[in-house]
N, C-alpha and C positions, 0 to 999 in steps of 0.2 A: 271699969266701963259698965254702964248700965245695960240691962237686957232691953231689946227693942220692945216698944209698947205700941198699942193700937192708937190711931188718931181717933179721938172722941168727937163725934159729929156735933154734939151739943157745945163743946168748948171751941170747936172750929168756927162756929157761927159768931162767937165773941169777936173775932178778928175782922168781921165784915166791913166796918167803917174804914179801917186802914187799907184793906184790900181794894175797896171801892175807890178811895182817893188815889191809890197807886194806879189802878186801871184807868181812872179818869185822866191822869197825867199822861199815861202812855198812849191813850187812844184819842184824846182831845174831844171826846163826845160823850155826853151823859148816857145816851142810849147804848153806844158801843161798850162803854165801861160796864153798864149793867149786864149786858149780854155776855161779856167776857167773864165777869165774876160768876155769873150763873152757870156758864159752860164749865168753868174750872171746878166749881163745887159739884156739879153733876158728875164730872169725871172722877174727882177725888172720892166722893162719897158712894160711887157706884160699887165699889168693892173695898174691903178692909185694907187700910194702909198701916204699915209699921214705921214708927219713928225711931231713929237710932239715938236721939237725944230728946231733951225736953222742949226743943224749939219748934213749936207748932207753927208760929207765924213765919219763920224762915222757910219751912217746908211749903206752906201755902203760897208764899211769894214766889218760890221757885216754880211751883205748879202753875201759878198765874202767868208767869213769864213764859213758860213752856207752852201753855195754851195759846198765848198771844202769838208766839213764833209759829206754832202749827197753823193757826188761823191765817196769818199773813202769807205763809207758804201756799195754803190752799187758795187764798184769794188771788195770788199771783198766777195761778193756773186757770182762773175763770175769766171770761170776757168782762170788760168794764163798761158800765153804763154811765153816761155823763148826766149830771143833774141839769134840769132846766132852770133858767134864771128865776122864774117865778116860784119855783119850789124851794129855793134857798130861804131858810127862816133864821132870823137872828135869835139866839138863845139868851134870854135875860131872866133874872129872878124878879118877881114883883117886889117893888120897893127898893131895889138895888140901885145904888148910886151909879149913873151911867159912866162917870169917869173911872170908878173902881172897876166896873165890868171891862172897860176898854184896857185899863192897865193890866188886869188879870189876863186878858187875851194876849196882850203883848208879851207878858212873861211866859205864858204857855207856848206861844209861837217861838220865842227865843229858846226855850227848853227843847222844843221839838227839833230845832236845827242842830242840836248837839250830836256828836258821834254817839253811837249806841252805848258804849261803856260809860261815858260821862253822864248821859241822860239817865241810865239805869241807877247809877250811884246817887245822883242828885235826887231823883224821885224817891229812892228808898229812904234817904236820910231826911230830906226836907219836906216831902209830901206825905210819905207813909209814916214818918215819925220814928223810924228805927234808930237805935243807937248805932254807932259806927261798928261795933262788934257784931250786932245782929245783922246789919246790912252786909257786912263782909261775908258772914256765913251764908246768908241768903243768896248772894251773888257768886259765891265760890271763889273769893279772892282774899288776899291778905288784908288785914286792917290798914296797914300803911299804904297799900295800893289804893284802897277805897278812899282813904283820907286825901290822897293826892288827886284822885279823880273828882271828888266833891269840890275841892279847892279850885281846880281848873275849870270845872263846870260852872261854878258860881262866878268865877272871874269872866268867863266867856259870856255868860248871860248879862252880867253887869255892863260889860263893854258894849254888847249889842244894844242894850236898852239906852245907854248913854249916847251911842251913835245916832239912834232914832230921834232923840230929843234935840 
C-alpha cells in the first residue's frame, strides 16, 4: 500500500471540466453548478488534504457530492423565496438548435426524477465520464452495484422519454 500523499492544487484544477459537468447535472443550473464547484474547491484547498491512493478525481467527486449534500441540508433550514414569473429566464446558448436545447432539458429533467443512487451513478458515468471502476470508488459502492444502477437509471430515463413522445 502506498503512503498517503498530498492533493496537488495544480493537478486538482485539471479535473475542473468533469467536476463542472457533474455539478451541472446534479444542480440543473449553470450558476448553481459554478457556485458548487467553487465552494468545493475553496473547502478542499483551504487546508492540505491527504490522498490514500492516486485517485484525485474520485476524491474530488466525493468532496463535490458532500458539498452538495451540506448545501441542500443548509437550504432546507432556510426560508424559501418564490420566483416571480417575470424573473424566470430561459437559458439558451447562442446558436444552439432549439430542438436540441428542449431535448437536453427533457433528458436532464428525467435524470432529476431518478432516485439519488441511480442519479449519482448515471451522472458519474455518463456525464462526468468516469469509468465504472472510478465511479464505483468515487461513490463508495462495488463495481457490480454501480453497473446495475447505471443500467436501471438508463432504462428509467429511456422509458420516461419514450412516454413523453
